C-alpha positions in Angstrom: 105.6 62.3 66.1 106.9 64.8 63.6 105.9 64.7 59.9 109.4 65.1 58.7 110.4 61.8 60.4 108.2 59.9 58.0 110.6 58.1 55.6 109.8 55.7 52.8 111.9 52.8 54.3 110.0 53.0 57.6 106.6 53.3 56.0 106.7 50.4 53.5 106.7 46.7 54.2 107.3 44.3 51.3 106.8 40.5 51.7 108.4 38.8 48.7 107.0 35.4 49.7 103.3 36.4 49.9 103.6 39.2 47.3 101.9 41.6 49.8 103.0 45.3 49.9 101.9 47.4 52.9 102.3 51.1 53.2 101.6 52.6 56.7 99.7 49.4 57.5 97.5 49.5 54.4 97.9 46.9 51.6 99.1 48.6 48.4 99.3 47.5 44.8 101.9 49.0 42.5 100.5 50.3 39.2 102.2 52.4 36.5 101.1 56.0 36.1 100.5 55.2 32.4 98.0 52.5 33.3 96.2 54.8 35.6 96.1 57.4 32.8 94.4 54.8 30.5 92.0 54.0 33.3 91.2 57.7 33.7 90.8 58.1 30.0 88.3 55.2 29.8 86.3 56.5 32.8 86.0 59.9 31.1 85.0 58.5 27.7 82.4 56.2 29.4 80.8 58.6 31.8 81.6 62.0 30.1 83.9 64.6 31.6 81.5 66.0 34.3 80.5 62.6 35.7 84.1 61.3 35.6 85.1 64.3 37.6 82.7 63.4 40.4 83.7 59.8 40.3 87.5 60.5 40.5 87.0 63.1 43.3 85.1 60.5 45.3 87.8 57.9 44.5 90.5 60.3 45.7 88.4 61.1 48.9 88.3 57.4 49.7 92.1 57.1 49.3 92.7 60.1 51.5 90.2 59.1 54.2 91.9 55.6 54.4 95.4 57.2 54.6 94.2 59.6 57.3 92.7 56.7 59.3 95.8 54.5 59.2 98.4 57.2 59.9 96.4 58.6 62.8 96.3 55.2 64.5 99.9 54.3 63.8 101.6 57.2 65.4 101.1 59.5 68.4 100.5 63.0 67.1 100.8 65.8 69.6 99.9 68.5 67.1 97.2 68.5 64.5 99.5 70.5 62.1 102.0 67.7 62.2 99.3 65.1 61.4 98.1 67.2 58.4 101.7 67.7 57.2 102.1 64.0 57.4 99.3 63.5 54.9 101.2 65.7 52.4 104.4 63.7 53.1 102.6 60.4 52.5 101.3 61.7 49.1 104.8 62.5 48.2 106.2 59.1 49.4 103.5 57.3 47.3 104.9 58.9 44.2 101.6 60.6 43.3 102.8 64.2 43.5 105.4 66.3 45.2 103.8 68.5 47.9 105.0 71.8 49.3 102.8 73.5 52.0 103.1 77.3 52.0 100.3 78.2 54.4 98.8 76.2 57.3 96.7 78.1 59.9 94.4 76.3 62.2 92.2 77.9 64.9 88.9 77.1 66.6 86.7 78.5 63.8 89.0 78.7 60.8 91.2 76.4 58.8 93.3 77.7 55.9 95.9 75.8 53.9 97.7 76.6 50.7 100.4 74.7 48.9 102.0 73.6 45.6 101.9 70.3 43.7 104.7 69.5 41.4 104.9 66.6 39.0 101.3 65.6 39.3 100.8 62.3 37.5 97.1 63.1 37.1 97.8 66.4 35.2 100.4 64.7 33.0 98.1 61.8 32.0 95.1 64.1 31.4 97.2 66.3 29.0 98.6 63.2 27.3 95.1 61.9 26.5 93.0 65.0 26.2 95.3 68.0 25.8 95.2 71.1 28.0 91.9 71.9 29.7 90.1 75.1 30.6 89.7 74.0 34.2 91.8 72.2 36.8 92.1 68.4 36.4 93.8 67.0 39.5 90.6 65.6 40.8 91.9 62.5 42.7 94.5 64.8 44.4 91.8 67.3 45.5 89.6 64.3 46.7 92.6 62.9 48.6 93.1 66.1 50.6 89.4 66.4 51.3 89.2 62.8 52.4 92.3 63.0 54.6 91.0 66.2 56.4 87.5 64.7 56.7 89.1 61.9 58.9 91.6 64.1 60.8 89.9 67.5 61.2 86.5 68.0 62.8 85.0 70.7 60.7 83.9 70.6 57.0 86.3 72.1 54.6 86.4 72.9 50.8 89.4 71.9 48.7 90.0 73.4 45.3 92.8 74.0 42.8 93.7 77.6 41.8 96.4 76.7 39.3 97.0 73.4 37.4 99.5 72.1 35.0 96.5 70.5 33.2 95.4 74.0 32.1 98.9 75.1 31.2 99.9 76.8 34.5 103.5 76.5 35.7 102.6 74.4 38.6 99.5 73.2 40.5 98.3 75.2 43.5 95.8 73.8 46.0 93.8 75.8 48.6 91.8 74.5 51.6 89.3 76.6 53.5 86.6 76.0 56.0 83.1 75.9 54.5 82.1 79.3 56.1 85.0 81.1 54.4 84.6 79.7 50.9 82.9 81.4 47.9 79.7 80.0 46.3 81.7 78.8 43.3 84.1 76.9 45.7 81.3 75.5 47.7 79.8 74.0 44.4 82.6 71.4 44.5 81.0 69.8 47.5 78.1 68.4 45.4 80.6 66.0 43.7 81.3 64.2 47.0 77.7 63.1 47.4 77.3 59.3 47.6 76.9 58.0 44.1 78.0 54.5 43.0 79.5 53.6 39.7 76.4 51.6 39.0 74.3 54.8 39.4 76.7 56.6 37.1 76.4 53.9 34.5 72.6 53.8 34.8 72.5 57.6 34.3 74.8 57.2 31.3 72.6 54.5 29.9 69.5 56.7 30.3 71.4 59.5 28.5 72.4 57.2 25.7 68.8 56.0 25.4 67.5 59.5 25.3 70.3 60.4 22.8 69.3 57.4 20.6 65.6 58.6 20.6 66.8 62.1 19.7 68.8 60.7 16.8 65.8 58.7 15.6 63.5 61.8 15.8 66.0 64.1 14.1 66.5 61.4 11.4 62.7 61.3 10.8 62.5 65.1 10.5 65.4 65.0 8.1 63.7 62.5 5.9 60.5 64.5 5.9 62.3 67.7 4.9 64.3 65.9 2.2 61.1 64.3 0.7 59.4 67.7 0.9 62.3 69.4 -1.0 62.2 66.7 -3.7 58.4 67.2 -4.1 59.0 70.9 -4.8 58.2 72.6 -1.5 59.1 76.3 -1.4 61.7 77.6 1.1 59.0 79.0 3.4 57.2 75.6 3.4 60.5 73.8 4.4 61.0 76.4 7.1 57.4 75.7 8.3 58.3 72.0 8.7 61.4 72.9 10.7 59.6 75.3 12.9 57.0 72.7 13.8 59.7 70.2 14.7 61.6 72.8 16.9 58.6 74.7 18.1 60.6 77.9 17.4 60.4 80.6 14.8 63.0 80.3 12.1 64.4 82.3 9.2 67.2 82.2 6.6 69.3 85.3 6.0 71.8 86.2 3.3 74.7 88.5 3.9 74.0 92.2 3.2 70.3 91.7 2.6 67.9 93.9 4.6 65.2 91.2 4.8 65.4 87.4 5.2 64.9 85.3 2.1 62.6 82.9 4.0 60.9 82.7 7.4 58.2 81.1 9.5 57.1 82.5 12.9 55.6 80.4 15.7 54.8 83.5 17.8 53.2 86.7 16.8 55.9 88.8 18.7 58.7 87.2 16.6 57.3 89.0 13.5 59.2 92.1 14.8 62.2 90.3 13.4 61.2 91.5 10.0 61.5 95.1 11.3 65.1 94.4 12.3 64.3 94.7 16.1 65.3 91.1 16.9 68.4 90.9 14.7 70.9 91.2 17.6 69.1 89.7 20.5 70.6 87.0 22.7 68.0 84.4 21.7 69.2 84.3 18.1 70.9 81.1 17.3 72.8 81.1 14.0 74.0 78.3 11.8 76.0 78.8 8.5 74.6 77.1 5.4 77.6 76.1 3.4 78.4 74.1 0.3 81.9 73.6 -1.2 83.4 76.2 1.2 80.9 78.8 0.0 78.4 80.4 2.4 74.9 80.3 0.9 73.1 81.8 3.8 72.5 81.7 7.6 69.8 79.7 9.4 68.5 81.7 12.3 66.5 80.1 15.2 64.6 82.5 17.4 64.3 80.9 20.9 64.1 82.5 24.3 65.6 79.3 25.9 68.8 77.4 25.3 68.4 74.8 22.6 68.2 71.1 23.6 70.5 68.5 22.3 67.6 67.0 20.2 66.9 70.5 18.7 70.6 70.9 17.8 70.5 67.5 16.0 67.4 68.4 14.1 69.0 71.8 13.1 72.2 70.1 12.0 70.3 67.8 9.6 68.1 70.6 8.5 71.1 72.7 7.5 72.1 70.0 5.0 68.7 70.1 3.4 68.8 73.9 3.1 72.3 73.8 1.7 71.1 71.4 -1.1 68.0 73.5 -1.7 69.9 76.8 -1.9 72.7 75.3 -4.0 70.1 73.9 -6.4 68.3 77.3 -6.6 71.7 78.9 -7.3 72.4 76.5 -10.1 69.0 77.1 -11.6 69.6 80.9 -11.4 73.0 80.6 -13.0 71.4 78.5 -15.8 68.8 81.3 -16.4 71.5 84.0 -16.3 73.5 82.1 -18.9 70.4 81.9 -21.2 69.9 85.6 -20.9 73.6 86.3 -21.4 73.6 84.1 -24.6 70.5 85.9 -25.8 72.3 89.3 -25.7 75.2 87.9 -27.6 72.8 86.5 -30.2 71.1 90.0 -30.5 74.6 91.5 -31.1 75.5 89.0 -33.7 72.1 89.5 -35.5 72.0 86.0 -36.7 68.2 85.5 -36.0 65.2 87.3 -37.3 63.3 89.9 -35.2 60.3 87.6 -34.8 62.5 84.7 -33.6 64.3 87.0 -31.2 61.0 88.4 -29.7 59.6 84.9 -29.3 62.8 83.8 -27.5 63.0 86.9 -25.3 59.4 86.4 -24.1 60.3 82.8 -23.0 63.3 83.8 -20.9 62.8 87.5 -19.8 60.2 89.2 -17.7 60.3 92.6 -19.6 58.2 93.3 -22.7 60.7 93.2 -25.7 58.3 95.2 -27.9 58.6 98.3 -25.7 61.4 100.8 -25.2 64.1 99.4 -22.8 67.4 100.4 -21.3 70.2 98.3 -20.0 72.0 99.2 -16.8 75.4 97.6 -16.0 76.9 97.6 -12.5 80.4 96.5 -11.8 82.4 96.3 -8.5 85.8 95.0 -7.7 85.1 94.1 -4.1 81.6 92.5 -4.0 80.6 89.1 -5.3 78.1 89.4 -8.1 75.8 86.9 -6.4 75.5 89.0 -3.3 74.8 92.2 -5.3 72.2 90.3 -7.4 70.4 89.0 -4.2 70.3 92.5 -2.8 69.0 94.1 -6.0 66.4 91.4 -6.4 64.9 92.3 -3.0 65.1 96.1 -3.8 63.7 96.0 -7.3 61.3 93.1 -7.5 59.7 94.1 -10.9 63.0 94.8 -12.8 64.8 92.2 -14.8 68.1 91.5 -13.1 70.8 88.9 -13.9 74.5 88.3 -14.0 76.7 88.4 -17.2 80.4 88.0 -17.1 80.6 88.9 -13.4 78.6 92.1 -14.1 75.1 92.9 -12.9 72.6 93.8 -15.6 69.3 95.5 -15.1 66.8 96.0 -17.9 64.4 98.9 -17.4 61.1 98.4 -19.2 59.2 101.1 -21.0 61.9 103.8 -20.8 60.4 106.6 -22.9 61.5 108.9 -20.2 63.6 112.1 -20.3 67.2 112.2 -19.2 66.2 113.7 -15.8 64.1 110.6 -14.9 66.9 108.3 -15.8 69.4 110.4 -13.8 67.2 110.4 -10.7 66.6 106.6 -11.0 70.3 105.8 -11.2 71.1 108.3 -8.4 68.7 106.5 -6.0 70.1 103.1 -7.1 73.6 104.4 -6.4 72.6 105.7 -3.0 71.0 102.4 -2.0 74.2 100.5 -3.0 76.4 102.8 -1.0 74.2 102.6 2.1 74.2 98.8 2.1 77.8 98.2 0.9 79.6 101.0 2.7 83.2 99.8 1.9 82.6 99.0 -1.7 83.2 100.9 -5.0 80.7 100.7 -7.8 80.6 101.8 -11.5 77.1 102.1 -12.9 76.5 102.7 -16.6 73.2 103.2 -18.4 72.9 102.4 -22.1 70.8 104.4 -24.6 67.1 103.9 -25.0 66.5 100.8 -27.2 63.2 101.4 -29.1 63.7 98.1 -30.9 64.7 94.7 -29.5 67.6 94.6 -31.9 69.1 97.6 -30.1 69.1 95.9 -26.6 72.6 94.5 -27.3 73.9 97.9 -28.2 72.4 99.4 -25.1 74.2 96.7 -23.0 77.5 97.3 -24.8 77.3 101.1 -24.3 76.5 100.7 -20.6 79.5 98.3 -20.2 81.8 100.8 -22.0 80.6 103.6 -19.7 81.5 101.4 -16.7 85.0 100.8 -18.1 85.5 104.5 -18.6 84.4 105.3 -15.1 86.9 102.8 -13.7 89.8 104.8 -15.2 88.3 108.3 -14.9 87.3 108.0 -11.2 89.4 105.2 -9.7 88.4 104.5 -6.1 85.1 106.3 -6.3 81.5 105.2 -6.9 80.2 106.9 -10.0 77.3 106.6 -12.4 76.7 108.0 -15.9 74.0 107.6 -18.6 74.4 107.3 -22.4 73.3 110.9 -23.0 76.4 112.1 -21.1 78.7 110.1 -23.4 77.0 110.1 -26.8 79.5 112.6 -28.3 82.4 110.3 -27.5 80.7 106.9 -27.6 82.1 106.1 -31.0 85.6 106.6 -29.7 84.8 104.5 -26.6 83.8 101.7 -28.9 87.1 101.8 -30.9 89.6 103.0 -28.3 90.6 101.8 -24.9 89.2 104.2 -22.2 92.7 104.5 -20.7 94.1 105.7 -24.1 91.2 108.1 -24.5 91.9 109.7 -21.1 95.6 109.9 -22.0 94.7 111.6 -25.2 92.6 114.2 -23.3 95.4 114.8 -20.8 97.9 115.2 -23.6 95.8 117.6 -25.7 93.9 119.7 -23.1 95.8 119.0 -19.8 98.0 122.2 -19.7 95.0 124.4 -20.6 92.8 122.9 -17.8 95.6 123.2 -15.3 96.1 126.9 -16.2 92.3 127.6 -15.8 92.3 125.9 -12.4 95.4 127.7 -11.1 94.4 131.1 -12.4 90.6 130.9 -12.1 90.4 131.5 -15.9 87.9 130.4 -18.5 90.2 129.6 -21.5 88.5 126.2 -21.9 85.2 127.9 -22.4 86.7 130.4 -24.9 88.1 127.5 -26.9 84.7 125.7 -26.9 82.9 128.8 -28.2 85.6 129.3 -30.8 85.2 125.7 -32.1 81.4 125.9 -32.0 81.6 128.9 -34.3 83.8 127.0 -36.7 86.8 129.2 -35.9 85.1 132.5 -36.9 86.9 135.3 -35.0 84.1 137.9 -35.2 81.3 135.6 -34.1 83.3 134.2 -31.3 84.4 137.6 -30.0 80.8 138.8 -30.1 79.5 135.6 -28.3 82.1 136.2 -25.6 81.5 140.0 -25.4 85.2 140.6 -26.1 87.0 143.0 -28.3 88.9 141.5 -31.3 92.3 142.3 -29.8 91.2 140.9 -26.4 90.0 137.7 -28.1 93.2 137.4 -30.2 95.2 137.7 -27.0 93.3 134.8 -25.4 93.7 132.6 -28.5 97.5 133.2 -28.5 97.5 132.1 -24.9 95.4 129.0 -25.7 97.6 128.0 -28.6 100.8 128.5 -26.6 99.4 126.2 -23.8 98.1 123.6 -26.2 100.8 123.5 -28.7 98.1 123.0 -31.3 97.5 124.9 -34.6 93.8 125.8 -34.4 93.9 127.1 -38.0 94.0 123.5 -39.3 91.1 121.0 -39.3 93.2 118.4 -37.5 94.1 120.7 -34.7 90.5 121.8 -34.2 89.2 118.2 -34.3 91.7 117.1 -31.7 90.7 119.9 -29.4 87.0 119.4 -30.1 87.3 115.7 -29.0 89.4 116.5 -26.0 86.7 119.1 -24.9 84.0 116.5 -25.2 85.9 114.2 -22.8 86.6 117.2 -20.5 82.9 118.0 -20.2 82.1 114.3 -19.5 84.6 114.4 -16.6 83.2 117.7 -15.5 79.7 116.2 -15.3 81.0 113.4 -13.2 82.7 115.8 -10.8 79.4 117.8 -10.4 77.6 114.7 -9.2 79.9 114.2 -6.2 
């Protein structure tokens, strides 16, 4: 008998009177592929994907074994190859899949077979109900081949699918190899063919559901405990302690860009190395975002050397909701405090309250001593959220008043009867820390004048803010800092003039002279400064510059031609004097680079 002689008309027998359909001697029942697809869907949803795979592989094996038994008895097969090809032909005739065999080699110690499946009903139905998969899904087809060969071939073989339409390949490709020539991964498929009844599968599923229910109840209990603890005023570390006990793992909460976690609890001594940054990128870190209203408030980190169980995952999922409420509440409280401090500065500027009332109010909302000398530092950035900068600075400067006002960070330095060198060093270190932590960001840092009275705190803040605005225009794209003493000669103009207009004024008045000095390595700007400082006295200026009178006059003629200013008039001298003040402020900024 040849496999190609199998035709549908000869293989099928339909008795319309009894309603019995036989195919190759076996009774068959016609079912739509769509109905089988729903059956497959329900099996997967009932048992889960892994168990359903085993069930459907064994179902296909039973179908294939039965087909092999019947066709082997019905015909006289002179060659084993023809019998095996007949199995592929029957699969096609049954409407299950169209089969093309590409390779079929049989020897005493080796069996190798490869082929293609087209129009697999199983792949089509799986995609229809579950979408494309990451693995092959023609499980009953694989089982059918395995069962057919188990009946017709004497040695144990492994059947697997290299390509599958169910995972978006162009076609399905099946491969058969003897057990001795298969890889460990391919041999793993054999475990699915172990005898397991549907009752066993359902029992296992029931036990899993029972375990899952217990996990839900336990996680719900932990959630209630943490919620009650939060409402009773537990701190963040105390809440983390509760979670750590429930998980039997070390836990921490991180915030973006902070060097240290904002809260933690360690179950094991070794996990304390986490604080040193040694465990920040290890594989046993499990991270969960703490979100509220699409805003990330932090990250919950679980330190575990093992994979987390489903129950642990449930507990963590509920704990994240508690921490999101806690952190959001803390953020709201902080914003309320920031608003009070912001309103206080506005009140100081308006001077509507007495000094005694202001001091009393300051002591109720600030940590610094309002009776001492204080300075205000303002930090602005276009690229970083103020809340993130505030969190970082709070961890770096624990004893300094820090809050947010109008999207700017304000620091108030207490007891600032220090010289300009101290302030410059302090802000230089502050700038360095910000640049190290926020490498891609640009900052402007302004320091107001020393406020020896509480009433001057508002002025110190306003001056620091104006300095930041000036830095944005004077050094765009660069991180810069400056203190009041660098700006005191032009501060009055900053208060009444837009920084952009002030810089334009400087460029208009002094620009050609500065450009000439840079191109010719000259010192005409210095000559002009000495001349103005000596009130336009030619003899004093020449003597101060160690120049002859003719030599000095030559320089002044050159300066006046470049500036197009009449330096004999008070207005011309004033314009140049102001432009020089701006020039030396910019020069000081360049020297800090």
